[in-house]
C-alpha positions in Angstrom: -22.1 -16.8 -78.1 -21.1 -13.1 -78.7 -24.7 -12.0 -77.8 -24.5 -14.0 -74.6 -21.1 -12.4 -73.7 -22.4 -8.9 -74.5 -25.4 -9.4 -72.2 -23.1 -10.8 -69.5 -20.8 -7.7 -69.7 -23.8 -5.4 -69.6 -24.9 -7.1 -66.4 -21.4 -6.6 -64.9 -21.5 -2.9 -65.8 -24.9 -2.7 -64.1 -23.4 -4.3 -61.0 -20.6 -1.8 -61.0 -23.1 1.1 -61.1 -25.1 -0.4 -58.2 -21.9 -0.6 -56.2 -21.1 3.0 -57.0 -24.5 4.1 -55.8 -24.1 2.1 -52.5 -20.6 3.5 -52.1 -21.9 7.1 -52.4 -24.7 6.4 -49.9 -22.3 4.9 -47.5 -19.8 7.7 -47.8 -22.5 10.3 -47.3 -23.9 8.5 -44.2 -20.5 8.0 -42.6 -20.1 11.7 -41.9 -16.9 13.7 -42.0 -14.5 14.4 -39.1 -15.5 18.0 -39.0 -19.3 17.4 -38.9 -21.2 19.4 -36.2 -22.0 17.7 -32.9 -25.7 18.0 -33.7 -25.1 15.6 -36.6 -23.1 13.2 -34.5 -25.3 13.0 -31.5 -25.1 14.7 -28.0 -22.1 14.3 -25.7 -24.3 12.1 -23.4 -25.2 9.7 -26.2 -21.6 9.5 -27.4 -20.4 8.5 -24.0 -22.9 5.6 -24.0 -21.5 4.2 -27.3 -18.8 1.6 -26.6 -15.5 2.1 -28.2 -15.0 0.6 -31.7 -13.1 -2.7 -31.5 -9.7 -2.8 -33.1 -9.7 -3.6 -36.8 -9.4 -7.3 -37.6 -6.2 -8.4 -39.4 -8.5 -10.5 -41.6 -10.6 -9.0 -44.3 -12.3 -9.9 -47.6 -11.9 -7.9 -50.7 -13.8 -8.0 -54.0 -13.3 -6.4 -57.4 -15.4 -6.0 -60.6 -13.6 -4.8 -63.7 -14.5 -4.3 -67.3 -12.5 -3.2 -70.3 -11.7 -3.0 -73.9 -8.6 -4.3 -75.8 -8.0 -3.2 -79.4 -5.7 -6.2 -79.9 -6.7 -8.8 -77.4 -4.1 -11.4 -78.7 -1.3 -8.9 -79.0 -0.4 -10.0 -82.5 -1.0 -8.9 -86.1 -4.5 -10.3 -86.2 -5.6 -7.1 -84.5 -8.7 -8.6 -83.0 -10.6 -6.3 -80.6 -12.6 -7.6 -77.6 -14.5 -6.5 -74.5 -13.7 -8.2 -71.2 -14.8 -8.5 -67.6 -13.2 -9.9 -64.5 -15.0 -10.6 -61.3 -12.8 -11.6 -58.3 -12.7 -11.9 -54.6 -10.2 -13.0 -52.0 -9.3 -13.1 -48.3 -6.2 -11.5 -46.7 -4.5 -11.4 -43.4 -2.2 -8.5 -42.5 -0.1 -8.8 -39.4 2.7 -6.6 -38.2 5.3 -8.3 -40.3 3.5 -11.1 -42.0 0.8 -11.2 -44.7 -1.0 -14.0 -46.5 -3.7 -13.9 -49.1 -5.8 -15.9 -51.5 -7.6 -14.6 -54.6 -9.9 -16.2 -57.2 -11.2 -14.5 -60.3 -13.4 -15.3 -63.3 -12.3 -13.9 -66.7 -14.6 -13.6 -69.7 -14.0 -12.0 -73.1 -16.0 -11.5 -76.3 -14.7 -12.6 -79.8 -12.2 -15.1 -78.2 -12.1 -17.9 -75.7 -8.3 -17.9 -75.2 -8.4 -15.7 -72.1 -11.6 -17.2 -70.6 -10.6 -18.9 -67.4 -10.7 -19.1 -63.6 -7.5 -17.9 -62.0 -6.2 -18.3 -58.5 -3.3 -16.8 -56.5 -1.9 -17.7 -53.1 0.7 -15.3 -51.7 2.6 -14.7 -48.5 5.2 -12.3 -47.3 7.5 -11.7 -44.3 9.3 -8.5 -43.3 12.1 -8.0 -40.9 13.9 -4.9 -39.7 17.6 -5.4 -39.8 18.5 -2.0 -38.5 17.1 1.5 -38.4 17.6 1.9 -42.1 17.7 -1.6 -43.5 14.7 -3.9 -44.0 14.5 -7.4 -45.4 11.3 -8.6 -47.2 10.5 -12.0 -48.7 7.5 -12.7 -50.8 6.3 -16.0 -52.3 3.3 -16.9 -54.4 1.7 -19.8 -56.3 -0.6 -19.0 -59.2 -2.9 -21.0 -61.3 -4.1 -19.8 -64.8 -2.6 -16.4 -64.3 -1.2 -14.1 -67.0 2.4 -13.0 -67.4 3.9 -9.9 -68.9 4.7 -12.1 -72.0 0.9 -12.1 -72.6 0.4 -15.8 -72.0 -1.6 -17.9 -69.5 0.6 -19.9 -67.1 -1.1 -23.1 -65.7 1.2 -23.3 -62.7 3.4 -20.4 -61.5 5.7 -20.6 -58.5 7.6 -17.5 -57.5 9.8 -16.3 -54.6 11.3 -12.8 -54.3 13.8 -11.7 -51.6 14.1 -7.9 -51.3 16.5 -5.7 -49.4 15.5 -2.1 -48.7 17.6 0.9 -47.5 15.9 4.1 -46.3 18.0 7.2 -46.4 15.0 9.1 -44.9 11.4 8.2 -44.4 10.7 9.7 -47.8 13.6 8.1 -49.8 14.3 4.5 -50.2 16.3 2.1 -52.4 15.1 -1.4 -53.0 17.3 -4.3 -54.3 15.5 -7.4 -55.4 15.7 -10.8 -57.0 12.9 -13.0 -58.3 13.1 -16.7 -59.0 10.2 -18.1 -60.9 9.1 -21.5 -62.3 6.4 -21.4 -65.1 4.6 -24.6 -66.2 2.3 -25.1 -69.2 0.1 -28.2 -69.4 -0.4 -28.2 -73.2 3.1 -27.2 -74.1 5.6 -28.7 -71.6 8.5 -27.8 -73.9 7.9 -24.1 -73.0 8.1 -24.7 -69.3 10.7 -22.2 -68.0 12.8 -21.1 -65.1 13.3 -17.4 -64.8 15.6 -15.3 -62.7 15.4 -11.5 -62.2 17.8 -9.1 -60.5 17.0 -5.4 -60.2 16.8 -2.2 -58.2 14.3 0.7 -57.8 14.5 4.1 -56.1 11.4 5.9 -54.8 11.1 9.4 -53.4 7.8 10.5 -51.7 7.3 14.2 -52.1 4.0 14.5 -50.2 1.1 12.2 -49.5 0.0 10.5 -52.7 2.8 12.2 -54.7 6.0 10.3 -55.5 8.3 9.3 -58.3 10.1 6.0 -58.9 12.8 4.8 -61.3 13.9 1.3 -61.7 15.5 -1.4 -63.8 16.0 -5.2 -63.9 17.8 -7.9 -65.8 16.0 -11.2 -66.6 17.0 -14.6 -67.8 14.5 -17.1 -69.3 15.5 -20.7 -69.8 13.0 -23.1 -71.3 13.2 -26.8 -71.9 13.5 -26.1 -75.6 16.6 -23.8 -76.3 14.6 -21.9 -78.9 12.7 -20.1 -76.2 15.7 -19.0 -74.2 16.2 -15.2 -74.0 17.7 -12.3 -72.0 15.6 -9.2 -71.2 16.3 -5.8 -69.8 13.4 -3.7 -68.4 13.4 0.0 -67.3 10.6 2.1 -65.9 9.7 5.5 -64.6 6.6 6.2 -62.5 5.0 9.3 -61.1 2.0 9.7 -58.9 0.2 13.0 -58.8 -2.6 14.1 -56.5 -5.1 16.0 -58.6 -7.6 16.8 -55.9 -8.1 15.8 -52.3 -9.3 12.4 -53.4 -8.2 11.9 -57.0 -4.8 10.6 -57.9 -3.1 10.1 -61.3 -0.4 7.5 -61.9 1.7 8.0 -65.0 4.2 5.3 -66.0 6.3 4.3 -68.9 8.2 1.0 -69.4 10.7 -0.1 -71.9 11.7 -3.8 -72.5 14.4 -5.1 -74.7 14.5 -8.9 -75.3 17.2 -10.8 -77.1 16.9 -14.5 -77.8 19.9 -16.7 -77.5 18.9 -19.5 -80.0 16.1 -18.2 -82.1 17.0 -16.7 -85.5 15.3 -14.6 -88.1 16.4 -14.4 -91.7 17.2 -10.9 -93.0 18.6 -10.5 -96.5 19.6 -14.2 -96.7 21.4 -13.9 -93.4 20.5 -15.3 -89.9 20.3 -13.0 -87.0 19.2 -13.5 -83.4 15.7 -12.3 -82.8 15.4 -9.0 -80.9 12.2 -7.3 -79.6 11.6 -3.8 -78.3 8.5 -3.0 -76.3 7.2 0.4 -75.1 4.4 0.5 -72.6 3.2 3.9 -71.5 0.1 4.0 -69.2 -1.9 6.4 -67.1 -4.3 5.5 -64.3 -6.8 7.4 -62.2 -8.0 6.4 -58.8 -10.7 7.8 -56.5 -11.8 6.5 -53.1 -15.5 6.4 -52.9 -15.6 5.7 -49.1 -13.4 4.1 -46.5 -13.8 0.7 -48.1 -14.6 1.5 -51.8 -12.4 2.7 -54.6 -12.7 3.4 -58.3 -9.9 3.0 -60.8 -9.6 3.7 -64.6 -6.5 2.7 -66.5 -5.4 3.3 -70.1 -2.3 1.5 -71.6 -0.7 1.6 -75.0 1.6 -1.2 -76.0 3.8 -1.4 -79.0 6.2 -4.2 -79.9 8.8 -3.8 -82.7 11.1 -6.6 -83.8 13.6 -7.7 -86.5 11.0 -10.4 -87.1 8.2 -8.5 -88.8 5.6 -11.1 -87.9 6.0 -10.3 -84.2 5.2 -6.6 -84.4 1.9 -5.3 -83.0 0.2 -2.3 -81.4 -2.5 -2.5 -78.7 -4.7 -0.1 -76.7 -6.3 -1.2 -73.4 -8.9 0.7 -71.4 -10.1 -0.8 -68.1 -12.2 0.4 -65.2 -12.9 -1.3 -61.9 -14.4 -1.0 -58.5 -12.8 -2.5 -55.4 -14.5 -3.1 -52.0 -13.1 -4.3 -48.7 -15.5 -6.1 -46.5 
């Protein structure tokens, strides 16, 4: 089985290389805005070319990603694995309404826990309330997706209203809530209803350069009280243009989780379980053409807890190519 998976991942890597080659050819053939007229044809021939039709609001997008996880289960087993994800979807983008559907195949070596076919249906609506206020609502339904708790959710229903205030075109404050229902077929006692409330501030300094700071409070209520907890999440994010086409995205997240009915024994005394998670990451993106892009991400994740069995460390390195048809 491992040999089969290794061969499959090598095939995916080969497909990514082929896509890179075609992306480079397409970018070279598309010409640049400053190309001489001799390369773009004579004025007479250009006048005979009909104008390009407006871009369709519908488009198809595909992604191919491969990666390595030093601790694929995010536990003390510390099992490493290579993985690959191949996905595609369709999206409609109107002036104030979007809807999309995505499907992806996930495969990993050394484990079958994360092997699955995931699907996601999402829609959003935007409304301008005034010159500075905007209201945005997003809803989605997921099947076999993953959550930030490192589990696979069989059915995931989510709705998120957001209110945004813009001081200037470059500075905005977003207030949001999220209401989420998670269902697990094999463990219905862990079905949960989650509520989030938070805020984030972003300032754009120049094209592709911005910084963002945010925080949120979360409640998780499961059918079994033992799984109930409260969590606080804070993050800081900074995007940096390195060259005319390359961008670095640096982010750090901190999460503090406190259970309300799960105890650990320390020195013969019972204490509520508490977890601290740090997640620094860095990502690099580079457009390969008008409809191709390359991305590489590295993430380090550490979880400390007053329950020693829940502590772990993990390194994740992923690369992927996206194409818009």
